[in-house]
C-alpha positions in Angstrom: 184.7 3.5 87.7 182.4 5.4 89.9 179.6 3.5 91.6 176.2 4.4 90.1 174.6 5.2 93.5 177.4 7.6 94.2 177.2 9.2 90.7 173.4 9.4 90.9 173.3 10.9 94.4 176.2 13.4 93.7 174.5 14.7 90.5 171.1 14.8 92.1 172.2 16.8 95.1 174.6 18.9 93.1 171.5 20.0 91.0 169.6 20.7 94.2 172.5 22.8 95.6 172.8 24.6 92.3 169.1 25.4 92.2 169.0 26.4 95.9 172.0 28.7 95.3 170.5 30.3 92.1 167.1 30.7 93.8 168.8 32.4 96.9 170.7 34.7 94.6 167.7 35.6 92.5 165.6 36.2 95.7 168.3 38.4 97.2 168.6 40.3 93.9 164.8 40.7 93.7 164.3 41.8 97.3 167.3 44.0 98.2 170.8 43.9 96.6 172.2 45.1 99.9 171.6 41.6 101.3 174.4 40.3 99.2 176.7 41.9 101.9 174.7 40.5 104.8 177.0 38.4 107.2 173.9 36.7 108.9 172.5 35.8 105.6 175.8 34.4 104.4 176.0 32.3 107.5 172.6 30.9 107.2 173.2 30.0 103.6 176.4 28.1 104.7 174.3 26.4 107.4 171.7 25.4 104.7 174.5 23.9 102.4 175.9 22.0 105.4 172.5 20.4 106.1 172.2 19.4 102.4 175.7 18.0 102.6 174.9 15.9 105.7 171.7 14.6 104.0 173.7 13.7 100.9 176.3 11.7 102.7 173.9 10.1 105.1 171.5 9.0 102.3 174.5 7.7 100.1 175.8 5.7 103.1 172.4 4.2 103.6 171.9 3.4 99.9 175.4 1.6 100.1 174.1 -0.4 103.1 176.6 1.2 105.4 179.8 0.4 103.4 181.0 3.8 102.7 184.9 4.0 102.3 186.5 7.4 102.6 187.2 7.7 98.9 183.6 7.1 97.9 182.3 9.5 100.6 184.6 12.2 99.3 183.7 11.4 95.6 180.0 11.7 96.4 180.6 15.1 98.0 182.9 16.3 95.2 180.5 15.4 92.4 177.7 17.3 94.3 179.9 20.3 94.9 181.1 20.3 91.3 177.7 20.2 89.8 176.2 22.8 92.3 179.1 25.3 91.9 178.9 25.0 88.1 175.1 25.8 88.2 175.5 28.6 90.6 178.4 30.1 88.5 176.5 29.9 85.3 173.5 31.5 86.9 175.7 34.4 88.3 177.4 34.9 84.9 174.1 35.2 83.2 172.5 37.4 85.8 175.4 39.8 86.3 176.7 40.0 82.7 173.7 39.6 80.4 170.4 40.2 82.4 171.5 43.2 84.5 175.2 44.2 84.0 174.5 47.4 86.1 173.9 45.3 89.2 177.6 44.3 89.3 178.5 48.0 89.4 176.0 48.7 92.2 177.4 45.7 94.2 181.0 47.0 93.6 179.9 50.4 95.0 178.2 48.8 98.0 181.2 46.6 98.7 183.4 49.6 98.7 181.3 51.5 101.0 180.8 48.6 103.3 184.7 47.9 103.3 185.4 51.5 104.1 183.0 51.7 107.0 184.2 48.4 108.5 187.9 49.6 108.2 187.0 52.9 109.8 185.2 51.2 112.6 188.3 49.0 113.3 190.5 52.2 113.3 192.5 51.4 110.1 194.7 54.3 108.9 193.4 56.3 106.0 196.3 55.1 103.8 195.3 51.6 104.4 191.7 52.3 103.6 192.6 54.2 100.5 194.8 51.4 99.2 191.9 48.8 99.9 189.5 50.9 98.0 191.8 51.3 95.1 192.3 47.5 94.9 188.5 47.2 95.0 187.9 49.6 92.3 190.5 47.9 90.0 188.6 44.5 90.2 185.3 43.5 88.9 184.3 40.4 91.1 181.2 39.8 88.9 182.8 39.8 85.6 182.8 36.4 83.7 186.6 35.9 84.3 186.3 36.6 88.0 183.2 34.5 88.4 185.2 31.5 86.7 188.1 32.2 89.1 185.7 32.2 91.9 184.4 28.8 90.6 187.8 27.3 90.9 188.5 28.7 94.4 185.1 27.6 95.5 185.8 24.1 94.2 189.2 24.0 96.0 187.7 25.2 99.3 184.7 22.7 98.9 187.2 19.9 98.2 189.0 20.6 101.4 185.6 20.7 103.2 184.7 17.5 101.5 187.9 15.8 102.7 186.8 16.6 106.3 183.1 15.6 105.8 184.2 12.3 104.2 186.2 11.5 107.3 183.1 11.9 109.4 180.8 9.9 107.2 183.1 7.1 106.1 182.4 3.6 107.3 184.7 1.8 109.6 185.4 -1.0 107.2 187.1 -4.2 108.0 188.8 -6.8 105.8 185.8 -9.0 106.1 183.6 -6.6 104.2 185.8 -7.0 101.2 186.0 -10.8 101.0 
């Protein structure tokens, strides 16, 4: 049975993460769709999520009076990640498949152009560039199926990250604490 504090904090912060992610996506979509390919913006968003994760784990450890075993630290993070990714994925499915399906084609074209320019900049042979563009054109990364696959990959990546974060935030428990 999951501790109520862990469940409550995980769900609350998961909703916060999902809303932040959806608002960031909507803002980028509204301002300039080219920003979806921005490296500095992506790094900034990852930094923001890292801060939210640190706040989540710090708050939960405090709420548990400093007794925060590894399993509970990971569970807290995992619940938040699951809820946040689910909200974000649902928003992306709605935006790119129902509200504005043309946006996914625009993003696909922008991604192909960006990939070609980067590969040329790094001196990739024309045949390699052609093969990469062919693969890009065969896929539709904003389709419902691909977004759901992305959900799974994101959850796996976040689980690995959560294992690392749990190691940093777990309490150093002793046998005395459990008596």
